[in-house]
N, C-alpha and C positions, 0 to 999 in steps of 0.2 A: 580512421579505420572504418571500412565499409561494414554495414550491418544488414542482416537478412532476417526477416520475420520467420520463425520456425515454430509452429504450434504443435503440441502433442496430438497424436492420432486419437481422436475421440473414442473410437471403438476399443483400441488397445488400452488406453489410459483408464477408462472406466472399469474395465475388467481387472486391471491391476489393483484398483482401489478395493476390490472385493476381497483381497487377500491380506488386508491390514491385520486381521486376527481377532475380530470381534466375536464374542459368543452372544447368544440370545440375551443373557442377562446384562452384559456390559453394553450391548446395543440399546436395549430399552432404557437403561440408566442414563445413557447419553441423551436420549430424547427427553427424559424427565427433567434433566438439567435445564433444557430450554423452557420447559413448562414452568419451572420454579422461577427462572429469570423473567418470565412473562407474568409474574405475580399470580400464578394459579395457586389455589389452595385445595383444589380437588382434581385428581387425575384418575381417569378410568381406563383400565387396560381391558380390551374386549377381544376375544378370539373365538373363532368358530372353525371346527375341523370339517372340511367339505371333501367330497369325492375327488375333486381336482386339486386338493391341497388346502392348507389352512389360510384363513384370512385373519389378519392381526391389526389392531388399531390402538393407538394411544391418544386419548381425548382429554383435553384439559379445559378449564374454565378461565384461562388467562385472558389478556386483553386483545388477542387476535391480531390480524395484520390487514393492511390495505393491499390493494392489487400490486402496487409498486414494492411494498415491503415483502410481499409473498414472493415475487419474482427474485428479489435480492436474496431472500432466505434460501431459494432453490439454487443459487449460484454456488459453485464449489469455491471455497476459500473466500467467503463473503466478508470475513473480518480478520485482519492480520493479527497474529499473536504478538506482534511488536507494538501494537497500539494499546494504550491503557484502557482497561475495561472498568465498568462500574464495580464497586466493591462487592456487590451482591451477585455479580454475573458468574454463573458456573461454566460458561463456555470457554473455549480455548483457541482453536485454530479457525473456526468458521467452517469446519468440515464435518463436524460431529453428526448432524442429522443425515447428511448424504452418505458418508462413508459407513455409518452404523447401519443405515437402511440397505445400502447396496450389499453389505456383507451378509444380509439375511434374505433379501428378496430381489427380484428383477424389476418389480414395478413399485415405485414410491409415489404415493398420492398425498398431497397436503391440501386439506380443506380448511378455510379460515372464515370466521364470522365476526367481522368488526362492524361495518355499516351494512354491508351486503354479503351474501354467501358467495365465496369465490373458491377456485381450486386450480392447482397446477400439478403436473405429473411428469416424472421421468420414467421412461420405459426402456430398459436396456436393449430390448429387441429393436426398438425404433432407432436408438443410437447406433446399434450395430448395422442396421440396414441403411440408414442415412449417412453414417460415418460423420455425424455432425451433432452439435449440442442444440438440438431442436426441442425446446420445452413445450409440452402439451398444455395448453390453457383450456381449462374445463368450463363448459357452459353450465347454467343451472340445471339443465336436463342431464348433463353428464354427472353432476354431483348427486342428483336425485337417486341414482342407482345405489348409493350407499344409504339405504333406507334406515339403517340402525341409528344414524345420526339424529333422527327425529326423537329418539329417547333422551337426547341431551340438548334441550332447547336453549340452554345458556352456555353452550360450549364456545371456546375461543378458537382453538386450533385442534385439528385431528390429523394425526400422521397415520397413514394406512399402508400396510404392506400386503402385496399380493404376489403371486408367482413365487412363493417362498420355496427356496431350493437349497438353502444352506443351514438348515436346522437339523434335518433328519438324514441319516446316511442312506444313500441310494439302495444299498443292499438290505436295508432293514425290512424284516418280515412283518413286523407289527408297527407301522409308522405312527398310528394314532396313540398307542401306548407310549412310544418313545417321546412323542410330542407332549403328552400329559406329564411325563417324567421331567421334561425340560421346564414345564410350567412350575413344578414344585421347586426346582432349583432357582427359578426366577423369583419366586415368592421369598425364599430365604435371602437371596442376594439383595433384593430391594429393601427388605425389613432391616437388614444390617447397614447397607450403604446409606440410607436416608433416615436412620433411626432418630437422629437428633431433630429432624424436621417432623417426623411422625409423632414424636413424643412432645413436641411443642417446647423445646428447650428455650429458656429465657433469651430474648434477643433475636429469635428466629421466627419466621412465619410458620405456624402449624399447618401442615398439609395432611390430606387424606388420600390414600392410594387404594383403589379397588381393582381386583382382578375378577372379571365376570361377576361383579356385585359383591364379592367377598372382600371385606376391608382388612388391609394389612395392619399388623401391630409392629411397632418398632422393637428391634432386638438390640438392647444395650450390651455390648460385649464385656463391659466392666462390672455388670451386675451391681449397680450403685444402689439399688433398692435394698440389698442385703446389708445390714449393719456390720457384718463381719468383713466386708470388703475394706481393705486398707488403702487409704490414699496417702501416698508419700509426698515428699516436698516438691512443690511446683518449681519449675525452672523456666525462665524467660530469656530469650536471646534476641537482641536487636541486630539484624543483619540487613545491610543496605536499606536502611530506613523502614524496614518491615520487622514485625515482631513474630517470633516463633515461640509458642507456648507448649511446654512439655509437662505432662502430669503422669507419673507412674502409679499403677495400681497393683495390689496383690489380691487376687480373687480369693474368696473363702475356701478354706480347707474343706474336704468332703465331710468332715465331722461337724461342720457348721451349717450344712445344708441338707435338704432332703435328697434322696437318691435321684428323683426326677429333676430337681433343680440343678444338681451337680452335672447330670448328663446333658441337660439343656445347654448350659453355658460352656460345656466342653467344645461344642461346635463340631462341624464335619472334620474328621481327622483327629479329634481329641485335643486335650490341653497341650500336649507336646507340639502339635502342628500349629496351634493358634496362639502360642506365646509370641511376644515381640512387640514391635511398634505398630501403631494404628494411626496412619497419617490422614488428616482431614484437610481438605482444601475448601475454604469457606463453609466449614462444618459438614461437608459431604465427604464420606469415606472414599479414599482412592486406593489405599494400600493397607493390608492388614496381615498380621502373622509373619513378620519378617524382622530379622535383626540387622538387615543390610550388610550381612557378612562381617559384622563387628563381633559377633558371638555365634556359637552354635546352639541349637535347641538342646536343652538338657532338663532332667527331672527337677533339679534344684530351682530352676526358673520357670517351670511349666505353668505356674499360676500368675506369672508376671505379664501384664499388658500395659503398654505405655501410649497414652494419647498425645498426639502431636498435632497442633493446629497451625496451619500456614494460610496465607492469603493468596489471592489469585495473581498478585503482582510478583510472585516468586517462581512462576512456572519455568522460566528459562534456567534459573539457578538450580532448581530441583530436577531439571531434565524431564519434565512431565511429557508423556507421550500423547498421541492424538486420542487414544481410547480413555485417557485419564485413569489408567489402571496400573501404570508403572512410573516410578520416579526414583531419583537417587539424591540423597541429601548432599549439599555442598561440603567440602572438606572441613571448613571451619565448624560447621554444625556436627559433622561426624565425630569430631574429637569430643565435643560435649556429650554426645549420645553414648560414646564409649565409657565416659566417666559415670553416666547414669546407670549403665548396665552393671558396673562394678558395685554401685550403691545397692542396686536391687539384689545382686548376688549376695552381698554381705547381709542384707536384711533377711533374705531367705535362709541363709546359713544359720543365722541367730535363731530363727524360728525352728529350724530342724534340730539344732543343738538343744534348744529348750525342750522340745518334744522328746528328744533322746534322754535328757536328764529325768523327765517324768516317767519314761518307760523303764529305764534301768536305775533302780534305787540301790546305791552302793551299800546301804545298811542291811540289805536283804541278801541272803545266800541264794544266788541265781543258779539255774540249771545250766546256763551257758555263760562262758567267760569271754570277755573281749580282750584280744591280744593285739598290740600295736608294735610293729617293728619296721624301722626305716620308712616310716610314713604309710605303711600298708597295714590294713586292718583285717583280722580274721576272727572267727568265733569258734570256740572249742567247748565240748561238754565238760563241765566242772566235775573232776574226779573226786573232789572232796564233798560234793553234795551228798547228804545222808543216804538218799536212795541208792545212788551209785556206789558210795563207799561201802554200804552194807552188803551189797551183792559182791563187790570186789573182795571184801574181807572173807566172805563165806565161801567163795569159790575156791576150788583146789588150786594149788600153786601151778599145777600142770596147765590149767586153762586161764589163769589170771592174765598172762601176757596177751593171749588171744582176745580176751574180753576187752582189754584196754585198746588193742589194735582195732577191734571192731568199732568201738566208740569213736576213735580217731578217724576211721574211714567214713563213718556216717557223717561226721562233721564236715569232712573234706568233700563229700559227695552231695552236700546239701544243694538243692537246685536254686542257687542264688540268682542266676540270670533269668530263670523263669519267674521267680517271685518278683524280681525287679521289673520285668516286663509287665506282669499282671498288675502290680501295684501302680505303675505309671499310667496304665490304661484305665483300669477300673478299681481304684483303691477301696471304694466302698464295699466291694464284693470279697475283699480279702479278710477272712475272719480266722481266729484261732479255734481249734476244736474245743468245744466246751467240755470241761472235766466233770465227771459225775461225783457229786459231794459224798454220796454213800461209799463210793469206791475209795475216795480220799480218806474217809473216816477209818476204813479198815486198815489202810496204810499208816495213818497217823497213830492209831492204837498200837500197832506193832512197833513203831519207832519209839514212842513214849515208853512202852513196856520194856524195850531193849535198853534204853538209857537208864531207866529206874533200876531194873534188875541186874544188868550187866556192868553198868558204869557207876552205879551207886549214887546218882544224883536225885534230888528231890523232884516230886511231881510238878511243883510250881516252876522250878527251874527248867524242867523238860518242856513244859507247856510254853514257857517264854521263849525258849530256844526254837521250838517248832514254829512259832508265830512269825519268825523272821526268816523263814525258808520258803522259797518258791516250790510248788504252787500253793502251799497251804496258806500263805499270807493273804492270798486273794479271796479265800473263802473262810477266813479265820473266825468270824463271828459264829457261823454255823458249826464249825469244827470245835471251837472252844465250848460251846453250849453242850454239844453231844459228849465231848470228852469229860466235861465236868460231871454230867449225869452218870457217865460210865464209871468214873472214879468213886462217886458217892455210892453207887450201887455196889461196887466192888468192896468198899470199906464196910458197907452194911452187912455184907455176908461174912 
């Protein structure tokens, strides 16, 4: 069979690569992967907004590259994903640095310092004009124009982006403000994506990342520093000679944290949006806040986050994309993950039921009654509650039915959906209106007086009965003290 060499058109191909779907934060994270693989323990992100657009650089103190290594690194597809990688390698297709850079800018310059200072550059305008893969090799004079590199005498590699055109919308009226907003998103993303490296987790090299001199702190989405975080049973799956480690966590209830801490760990979008699996490839976060369509986000599991650790030899099985931001677990693992979700749901349900038992004490006469019919739950105002009963009994028969109907309508019109929404979003802000003890005292006196005078029961029995009725039970110490004084004063007279 005859064969004919048919190479892709360089100009068309390189512009197609620009549409892979990188954002600024995923692009920078891809470059940092290379820095960590090069044994860097310090990475500086430097940017400057100029009149002709921003300049952006990622500078590390890794081991750098020789001239031949640099040329190979600038090649598209320099390392096949089919070849085994080092266990600590965070790379994937050998495309990351190039595709990430082209998605952001039209000029990619890489300067490396191993034995000598060397540089190479792809300029999309040159590729377009030449319609050829002609790499620009920089002289020391060419490299010298990047004078800011003198501030990093021990750097290994610097990735520099110029002619940046894919960060800011063309129609943006305030491009510098939009760029600064993108930097804030970048900070959050890197603090989360590399938090295990930034925190110096045991067995990992501790790294430092700076953005224009500001050092980033790791953001642990599981809030492990809080003792109220629950770590559930660890599960390990051996799949194709590789181990998948799964550890579920239940984050602290808002009552176990300060308001600031609770809000901080909610993350962008809140707890509902950030529940689910957190997948780490070589301890670097690639996916977070997804149940992989094995479950839907719900309030019952909103505090549940599950850490999954996989190695870099499972990329094909997990269908990892070039951006290292999307993956899909194999069917065998999906079944195990589904079982884990059920365990988490059961654990959460037990917690909520326990809280419910504490909230609704059956030994106390409540203002509201819980009714369950055919699996459906509703709450009605308790017509036998002394406050309600007293009014119902004293109202004329002409209006008694209307009064009962009013209470029933109030119960049915209670804004359950609104309360549910507000509680799911900001539970710490949901409070009951505090009752005035003095007002309760006036009501308590009337009830006790009515029972003693009209029903003929003793004062002690009346007091004991009142202590088991909401809302008096919540303030009983103060009410009892005042009632006792009132009774003694009355007896003295």
